[in-house]
C-alpha positions as CSV (number, residue, x, y, z in Angstrom):
1,M,-147.0,36.8,-81.8
2,K,-146.8,36.2,-78.1
3,P,-148.4,33.0,-76.6
4,Q,-152.2,32.7,-76.5
5,I,-152.7,36.0,-78.4
6,L,-155.3,36.6,-81.1
7,K,-154.6,39.2,-83.8
8,R,-157.1,40.3,-86.4
9,S,-157.3,42.6,-89.4
10,K,-159.4,45.7,-89.6
11,G,-163.0,45.0,-90.5
12,F,-164.0,45.0,-94.2
13,T,-167.4,44.6,-95.9
14,K,-167.9,41.5,-98.1
15,K,-171.0,40.7,-100.2
16,A,-172.7,37.3,-100.3
17,G,-171.3,35.1,-103.0
18,S,-167.7,36.5,-102.8
19,I,-164.6,34.9,-101.3
20,I,-161.9,35.8,-98.8
21,Y,-158.5,34.4,-99.8
22,I,-156.0,33.8,-97.0
23,N,-152.3,32.8,-97.4
24,L,-150.3,32.7,-94.2
25,K,-147.1,30.8,-93.1
26,I,-146.2,30.1,-89.5
27,F,-142.6,30.0,-88.1
28,P,-141.6,28.0,-86.2
29,H,-144.2,25.4,-87.0
30,K,-146.6,25.6,-84.1
31,K,-150.3,25.2,-83.5
32,V,-152.4,28.2,-84.5
33,R,-155.9,29.0,-85.5
34,I,-156.4,31.0,-88.7
35,G,-159.8,32.1,-89.8
36,V,-162.6,34.6,-90.3
37,I,-164.6,36.7,-87.9
38,K,-168.0,37.8,-89.1
39,G,-170.0,40.6,-87.3
40,G,-167.7,40.3,-84.2
41,K,-168.0,36.6,-83.8
42,V,-165.7,33.8,-85.0
43,K,-167.3,32.3,-88.1
44,K,-164.8,29.7,-89.3
45,Y,-161.3,28.7,-88.4
46,Y,-158.7,26.1,-89.2
47,E,-156.2,24.7,-86.7
48,V,-152.8,24.3,-88.5
49,T,-149.1,24.1,-87.7
50,T,-147.4,25.3,-90.9
51,G,-149.8,27.8,-92.4
52,L,-152.9,28.0,-94.6
53,E,-153.8,28.8,-98.1
54,K,-157.5,28.9,-98.4
55,E,-160.5,30.5,-100.2
56,I,-163.3,31.0,-97.7
57,P,-166.8,31.5,-99.3
58,V,-168.9,34.4,-98.0
59,K,-172.5,33.4,-97.5
60,D,-173.9,36.7,-96.0
61,T,-173.1,40.3,-96.7
62,D,-171.5,41.6,-93.5
63,T,-168.3,43.0,-91.9
64,Y,-165.5,40.5,-91.7
65,S,-162.0,40.3,-90.3
66,V,-159.2,37.7,-90.8
67,F,-157.5,36.4,-87.6
68,V,-154.5,34.4,-86.4
69,Q,-154.5,33.0,-82.8
70,N,-151.4,31.6,-81.3
71,M,-152.5,28.4,-79.4
72,T,-149.0,27.6,-77.9
73,N,-147.0,28.7,-74.9
74,S,-144.2,30.1,-77.2
75,T,-143.8,33.1,-79.5
76,I,-144.4,32.5,-83.3
77,N,-144.2,34.6,-86.4
78,A,-147.1,34.7,-88.9
79,K,-146.3,36.0,-92.4
80,G,-148.6,36.3,-95.4
81,S,-151.6,38.1,-96.8
82,Y,-155.3,38.0,-97.4
83,I,-157.4,39.4,-100.2
84,K,-160.7,40.9,-99.1
């Protein structure tokens, strides 16, 4: 990912009470934001440098996306998966 870029997944519908599982690794270890967008707006994110393995509870039935945002001035690689 190029510097200062946000990339997100396609939108998917989740029901209240379910979870979104994210497992991503970042190379080289640089500052990124990894999180969830709900209804087009950022719902929750974590600032990390090495990656993230997290279950995020879904409180409302809505359309969600998972995102990674490069917060540095250098290129990074993000590798991993999410379960919708």
